[in-house]
C-alpha atoms as one frame of an Amber mdcrd trajectory, in Angstrom:
protein
  33.208  15.590   3.003  30.735  18.395   3.772  27.786  15.850   3.475  29.819
  13.330   5.637  30.212  16.430   8.201  26.725  17.526   8.323  25.683  13.956
   9.175  27.830  13.790  12.134  26.630  16.818  13.446  22.900  15.478  12.853
  24.108  12.339  15.476  23.618  14.506  18.447  21.447  17.148  16.797  18.833
  17.394  19.922  20.407  20.762  20.628  19.299  22.202  17.264  15.958  20.181
  17.441  14.964  22.616  20.297  16.716  25.591  18.732  14.769  24.591  15.163
  11.273  24.311  17.500  11.941  27.820  17.816  12.880  28.599  14.418  10.711
  26.408  12.324   7.316  27.561  12.204  -5.436  22.509  15.522  -5.083  22.129
  18.996  -8.224  23.009  17.381  -9.750  23.081  14.665 -10.579  26.609  16.278
  -7.274  27.436  16.567  -4.970  25.560  14.074  -7.362  26.523  10.824  -4.861
  28.268   8.609  -7.752  28.288   5.813 -11.011  29.553   6.501 -14.355  27.651
   7.569 -17.919  28.073   6.564 -19.731  30.407   8.848 -22.093  27.754  10.140
 -23.626  30.462  12.786 -24.863  32.624   9.991 -28.693  32.779   9.392 -29.967
  31.588   5.995 -31.697  34.255   3.689 -34.563  33.156   1.713 -35.079  35.493
  -1.491 -38.192  35.911  -3.269 -39.152  32.985  -5.903 -38.574  32.307  -8.725
 -34.807  32.374  -7.472 -33.765  29.606  -4.860 -33.095  30.581  -1.415 -29.348
  31.458  -1.092 -27.216  29.448   1.303 -25.184  30.565   4.319 -22.657  32.787
   3.612 -19.224  32.178   3.361 -16.841  34.439   5.051 -13.258  34.318   3.901
  -9.898  35.567   6.005  -8.492  38.363   4.222  -5.683  38.135   6.664  -4.435
  35.747   9.576  -1.761  34.894  11.836  -1.175  32.144  14.138   1.439  31.419
  16.889   0.925  28.105  18.893   3.650  26.383  20.936   3.138  24.093  23.582
   4.750  21.199  25.810   4.241  18.600  28.543   7.317  19.794  30.386   8.765
  22.865  29.005   7.424  26.265  30.514   6.444  28.910  28.067   9.217  31.129
  28.978  11.693  28.524  28.176  10.528  27.948  24.917   9.642  31.901  24.515
  13.511  32.343  24.860  14.626  29.760  22.537  12.156  30.857  19.627  12.983
  34.660  20.144  16.405  34.855  21.904  17.276  35.200  25.730  19.591  34.007
  28.365  18.526  30.374  29.957  19.815  30.149  33.324  21.085  27.090  34.601
  18.850  27.038  37.219  15.898  27.196  34.809  17.447  24.358  32.979  18.067
  22.243  36.069  14.312  23.284  37.093  13.200  21.173  33.647  15.497  18.180
  34.916  13.843  17.703  37.774  10.175  17.239  35.787  11.344  15.598  33.221
   9.010  12.642  31.865   9.682   9.111  30.502   7.954  10.720  27.094   8.405
  14.178  26.248   6.779  16.324  23.945   7.197  19.453  22.352   5.949  21.320
  19.321   5.576  24.847  17.319   3.632  26.233  14.588   3.463  29.711  12.785
   1.486  30.808  10.160   0.824  34.265   8.260  -1.991  34.409   5.107  -3.596
  36.652   3.189  -6.340  36.766   0.192  -4.978  38.862  -2.608  -7.615  38.110
  -5.295 -10.296  40.942  -5.346 -12.989  38.192  -4.257 -15.317  38.073  -7.724
 -18.358  37.165  -5.983 -18.316  40.699  -4.060 -19.079  42.174  -7.178 -22.089
  40.547  -8.299 -25.475  40.869  -6.853 -27.224  38.519  -3.964 -29.368  37.053
  -6.720 -26.747  36.008  -8.604 -24.590  34.393  -6.116 -28.178  32.373  -4.792
 -28.994  31.120  -8.755 -25.493  30.100  -9.556 -25.214  26.379  -9.527 -21.791
  26.115 -11.104 -18.564  25.300  -9.112 -16.350  28.572  -9.461 -12.965  29.929
  -7.516 -13.948  32.547  -5.622 -10.836  33.601  -3.632  -7.186  33.124  -4.086
  -4.901  33.523  -0.738  -1.162  32.778   0.426   0.109  31.208   3.106   3.690
  30.672   5.191   3.661  28.235   7.710   6.384  26.902  10.160   5.911  23.813
  12.084   8.155  21.788  14.223   7.328  18.638  16.473   9.750  16.494  18.618
   9.272  13.763  21.189  12.296  13.403  23.086  13.837  11.495  26.056  14.865
  12.917  29.319  18.632  12.205  28.779  18.507  13.894  25.559  17.232  16.832
  27.317  20.201  16.575  29.926  22.956  15.980  27.051  21.923  18.995  24.933
  21.013  21.706  27.656  23.618  20.365  30.201  26.651  18.709  28.498  28.098
  15.744  29.661  30.206  17.252  32.235  27.996  16.452  34.738  27.928  13.028
  34.105  31.602  11.797  34.111  31.718   7.549  34.419  27.860   7.358  33.686
  25.894   6.546  30.302  23.517   8.954  29.141  20.526   6.539  27.575  19.629
   9.129  24.654  17.102   6.317  23.650  14.828   7.084  20.963  13.876  10.409
  19.536  12.203  11.943  16.761  12.489  15.368  15.647  10.251  16.672  12.523
  10.325  20.343  10.846   8.591  21.691   7.876   8.445  25.198   5.911   6.125
  25.834   3.029   4.679  28.725   1.158   0.974  27.939  -0.577  -1.082  29.313
  -3.183  -4.443  28.719  -1.855  -7.789  28.236  -4.206 -11.038  28.494  -2.659
 -13.822  27.003  -4.813 -17.386  27.319  -4.035 -19.713  24.411  -4.705 -23.477
  25.275  -4.763 -24.829  22.075  -5.588 -23.110  20.122  -2.582 -25.537  19.490
   0.196 -22.830  19.286   3.076 -19.299  20.592   1.578 -19.788  24.374   1.511
 -16.257  25.240   0.252 -12.967  23.143  -0.954  -9.606  24.383  -1.082  -6.860
  23.051  -3.223  -3.229  24.307  -2.001  -0.253  24.230  -4.099   2.913  24.332
  -1.841   6.837  25.238  -2.481   8.745  23.303   0.324  11.136  25.796   1.895
  12.452  23.582   4.584  12.209  19.962   5.434  13.940  18.061   8.126  13.799
  14.675  10.027  15.797  13.107  12.292  15.097   9.896  14.388  17.575   7.753
  16.799  16.754   4.488  18.302  18.901   3.083  21.323  21.420   5.983  21.208
  23.556   5.903  24.003  26.767   8.096  25.251  29.079   7.102  28.030  31.684
   9.259  29.269  35.214   8.380  31.089  35.471   8.948  34.908  38.552  11.071
  33.688  36.598  13.000  30.824  39.020  11.732  28.420  37.007  10.017  25.870
  33.511   9.270  25.128  31.551   6.202  23.576  28.902   6.782  21.167  26.504
   3.552  20.490  22.881   3.261  18.653  21.217   4.234  15.651  20.284   7.215
  13.587  19.123   8.687  10.220  18.538  12.188   9.093  16.845  13.380   5.856
  17.158  17.225   5.305  16.905  19.856   2.227  19.421  22.227   3.882  21.766
  23.937   1.613  19.306  23.258  -1.544  17.872  26.245  -3.920  14.385  26.860
  -3.694  13.384  25.012  -6.912  15.366  21.719  -5.566  13.353  21.579  -2.151
  10.224  20.268  -3.110   6.718  20.745  -4.464   2.853  19.627  -3.437  -0.179
  19.762  -3.775  -3.067  19.342  -0.890  -6.683  19.578   0.057  -8.805  20.969
   2.199 -12.465  20.881   3.390 -15.332  21.511   6.235 -18.523  19.250   5.952
 -21.336  18.538   8.052 -23.895  15.825   8.583 -27.248  14.956  10.567 -27.196
  11.924  12.274 -30.841  10.787  12.180 -32.407  10.101  15.629 -35.739   9.319
  17.275 -34.447  11.974  19.762 -36.105  15.492  19.850 -33.271  16.781  22.151
 -30.955  19.685  20.903 -27.877  17.049  21.012 -29.756  14.703  18.908 -30.700
  17.429  16.474 -27.565  19.310  16.152 -25.234  18.450  12.851 -21.550  17.165
  13.052 -19.193  19.295  11.388 -16.147  17.663  10.629 -13.147  18.364   8.110
  -9.847  18.139   7.127  -6.561  20.660   6.609  -4.020  20.282   4.319  -4.093
  16.659   3.479  -2.094  15.822   0.255   1.435  14.931  -0.965   4.754  16.743
  -1.021   7.541  15.529  -3.629  11.033  15.897  -2.486  13.517  16.019  -5.403
  16.713  16.019  -3.697  17.138  14.873  -0.054  20.028  14.628   2.097  19.952
  11.080   4.068  22.780  10.322   6.822  22.474   6.786   8.440  24.009   4.693
  10.907  22.589   1.366  11.261  20.001   1.636   8.724  20.256   0.753   5.083
  17.850   1.593   1.975  15.180  -1.145   1.304  14.399  -0.975  -2.305  11.027
  -2.907  -1.972   9.922  -0.500   0.422  11.857   2.659  -0.766  12.801   3.415
   2.866  15.478   2.962   5.242  15.130   0.012   7.966  17.518  -1.214  10.487
  20.550  -3.247   9.764  23.672  -5.052  11.287  24.162  -5.849  14.823  21.879
  -5.408  17.737  22.849  -3.719  19.675  25.638  -2.347  17.727  29.381  -1.875
  18.290  30.521   1.186  20.556  32.602   3.931  18.914  34.916   5.594  21.212
  36.368   9.328  20.299  39.164  10.933  22.582  37.522  14.031  23.677  37.503
  16.044  26.893  34.242  17.283  28.641  31.823  17.927  25.899  30.065  21.363
  26.825  26.177  21.994  25.769  27.252  25.061  23.586  29.859  22.537  21.582
  27.084  20.296  21.051  24.881  22.872  19.649  27.515  24.263  17.409  28.437
  21.476  16.058  32.176  22.293  17.211  32.730  18.783  18.809  31.683  17.127
  15.913  33.957  19.263  13.625  37.075  18.304  16.086  36.281  14.651  15.770
  35.591  14.665  12.208  38.510  12.234  11.361  38.135   9.741  13.998  33.970
   9.693  13.424  35.202   9.055   9.812  36.899   6.368  10.504  34.400   4.516
  13.185  31.130   5.484  12.959  30.287   4.334   9.375  27.634   7.062   8.368
  26.445   6.139   5.082  25.623   9.117   3.121  23.247   9.258   0.285  20.849
  11.526  -2.158  17.458  10.285  -2.497  14.221  11.763  -4.268  10.910  10.654
  -2.717   7.551  11.569  -1.822   6.098  11.966   1.507   2.449  12.671   3.071
   1.992  16.323   4.305   1.291  17.119   8.176  -2.596  17.053   7.750  -5.394
  18.266  10.689  -8.591  16.180  10.784 -11.205  17.178  13.216 -14.561  16.842
  14.293 -16.996  19.016  16.183 -20.562  19.044  17.527 -22.799  21.146  19.637
 -23.822  19.716  22.992 -26.431  22.446  23.580 -27.394  25.779  23.221 -29.897
  28.182  25.173 -31.863  31.044  24.264 -32.805  33.450  27.033 -36.684  34.193
  26.624 -36.840  37.759  28.263 -34.062  40.412  26.751 -34.319  43.452  28.715
 -33.849  46.548  26.792 -31.145  49.162  28.156 -29.213  51.979  26.093 -25.966
  51.714  24.276 -23.659  49.119  25.188 -22.756  45.423  24.740 -26.341  44.430
  25.843 -27.418  40.536  26.550 -26.360  37.411  25.114 -29.265  36.148  22.893
 -27.788  32.696  22.701 -25.397  30.642  24.325 -23.800  27.193  23.100 -21.671
  24.683  24.353 -19.495  22.613  21.708 -16.986  19.946  21.477 -14.134  19.437
  19.387 -11.419  17.017  18.870  -8.679  17.457  16.161  -5.870  15.312  15.357
  -2.379  16.640  13.670   0.044  14.289  12.463   3.174  15.894  13.477   5.780
  13.813  16.316   4.671  15.953  19.653   1.176  16.074  19.060  -1.360  13.852
  20.690  -5.514  14.397  20.049  -6.695  17.388  21.643 -10.344  17.895  23.080
 -11.675  21.048  23.670 -14.602  22.058  25.485 -16.102  25.578  24.642 -19.190
  28.157  25.869 -19.487  30.375  23.417 -22.142  33.546  23.713 -23.514  35.892
  21.084 -24.483  39.288  21.426 -26.370  42.136  19.244 -25.658  45.839  20.576
 -28.180  48.083  21.982 -29.160  50.887  20.423 -27.092  52.596  17.430 -23.738
  50.874  17.564 -20.863  50.799  14.436 -20.803  46.867  15.160 -23.644  44.460
  14.298 -22.825  41.425  16.155 -20.379  40.160  19.079 -19.049  36.481  20.050
 -17.246  35.505  22.694 -16.266  32.272  23.710 -14.111  30.626  26.547 -12.541
  27.161  26.137 -10.667  24.750  27.676  -8.447  22.419  25.854  -6.596  18.923
  26.744  -3.775  17.227  24.973  -2.213  18.265  21.628   1.512  19.842  22.278
   0.380  20.726  25.218  -1.184  19.129  28.118  -4.046  21.419  28.919  -4.774
  25.417  28.492  -7.457  27.627  28.684  -8.524  29.849  26.215 -10.508  32.976
  24.960 -11.740  33.810  21.452 -13.696  36.882  20.445 -15.240  37.637  16.750
 -16.436  41.093  16.087 -18.723  42.097  13.169 -19.126  45.533  11.701 -20.215
  46.804   8.367 -17.588  48.675   6.498 -18.205  51.138   3.843 -16.895  50.101
   0.591 -15.687  46.525   2.330 -19.430  45.061   3.783 -19.816  42.972   6.685
 -16.470  42.444   8.118 -15.444  40.287  11.423 -12.240  41.216  13.350 -11.187
  37.969  15.250  -8.575  37.421  18.154  -8.147  33.755  19.805  -5.531  33.716
  23.261  -4.726  30.640  23.658  -3.278  29.256  26.906  -4.343  32.108  29.298
  -2.489  30.475  32.123   0.782  30.566  30.238   0.740  34.068  29.443  -0.097
  34.669  33.427   2.466  32.103  34.630   5.113  31.718  31.935   7.871  30.288
  34.306   5.263  27.541  35.238   3.127  26.636  32.776   3.669  25.245  29.480
   2.185  26.103  26.111   0.281  29.695  24.664  -0.312  31.391  21.703  -2.339
  34.045  19.881  -4.317  34.433  16.288  -5.742  37.201  15.343  -7.578  38.184
  11.646  -9.806  39.626   9.753 -12.500  38.177   7.605 -14.993  39.698   5.122
 -18.326  38.091   3.660 -18.448  36.651   0.166
C-alpha cells in the first residue's frame, strides 16, 4: 500500500520536481568538466638525448567545486530560494506565469571532487616520466555529483505554484512533462597513455548511485468544477525511483572520460586552419539499477523492449475525485493524495511494479577549436605588476549534455595570458571572458581566471575561479541562470 500511495503522489509531483531541482545536484566543457583536462596551453619541454622529449605537462584537480543553475524562464533568485530556502511571494510566482513559454526548461548541477592518491609521478624525475612508455594510473580521485533537469508546460507550473483555486471551472492542460534527477558518488582512476598521440589521459570511473528519479507525463489534464467540490484527472504518467532503498540497493555503474585532439589536413596557412580541434566526452557509461520502483497509469511493460509503452484507450477515461480547492502546498507535500487515496486506489488503476535494469549515464560531449590567436610584437617592460599580456586567443566550444532541459550549448571565449613583471610569487595568469548560448539557460556572460604559482613542497600549482552568469548575479530577479566553480590544480 505504501508503494501505491507513493505512486499516487507522483501523478502531480511537479511540485517536487522543482524542489528536487534544488535538492538534487558543460554549459561548456570549460564549466561542466568534473574531471581534469590536459593543459593544452603548456609548452612542450625537450630533454637532452637519448631520452625522448616529454609531452605537454598534465594538470590534475586537487580540489574542485561546481554549482550551476539555469532556466529559460525561472529567474535566478527564484531558483535560488528553491535551492537554499526562502519565501517566494505570490507576486514572484505570478511574474513568472506571465513569462511562461510553450516549452519551459530548468536544470541544476552540483559536484565536489578531490584527489586523495599521492600522485605517484610527482616523486619521480622528469627523465623517468619522459622515458616511460607504459600506461599507468597516475591519480585517484573521488567525486559527489547531484544533478536534475526538467521540461515542463505552463499549466504544470500553474498547478504546482498556484494550486487549482485560481482556475475554478477550467481545465489545466498539464500536458507532457519530463523530470530527471540523479545522485552519484564516484571513484576516478586517471590513466596516462604515453604512447598515444592524441589521448593524453583516460579516466575510468566507478559509480555508486545514491538517488535516481524519473517522472514523465503525457496528455495530463486537471479540471476543477465551478463549485470546487470535485476535480477530474486524465492522462498517462509513469515514475521510476530508488527512494526508500538502502545504499547497496540503489545501483552501481562504470563510466569513461577522455580528451582527444586532432589536426585537420588543410592547404591553408592561417592560424585557424592549423589550430587543432579538441574534443572529448565526460562520464559515458552504464548504471545498473537492481531495484527500481515503477508506478504507471496508461502504460504496460513491453517484455520485448524491456520498457514501458502506452496502452489502453486514447484519450484515457477521466477519473473524478471529490475535493474542495487544492492548494499548491497540499500538492507539494502530497497531502491531497493522502486524503484521496481510497478514491484514487479504486479509480486511477495505478500499476506498481519492482524492476531492475541498466540505463545510460548522463554524459557530456564537447568540441573546441581556437579561432585565432594574437601575440603582441612589442612588450613594454615595467615594474612589478600584472604586466602586458603576451598572448591572446579566441575559442569556440560546442557542448551537449543528455539531461532533460539541456539544449546544445555554444560558447565563444576571449582569453589573455600574462606573465609577471619583476619578481613575483606567481608565474603566470590567464584571464578569460565568455558568452554562452543554450545549455539549461538562454544566454550567459562569464569570467574565468587561472593563477599559477610555485609552492614549496607542492610545485607548480594553479588556482581557478569561474563565475558563470554574471548578468544573473547582478540582476537575480530578471536573469535566469548562474553558477560558480573554483578549484586547485597541480602539475603531474
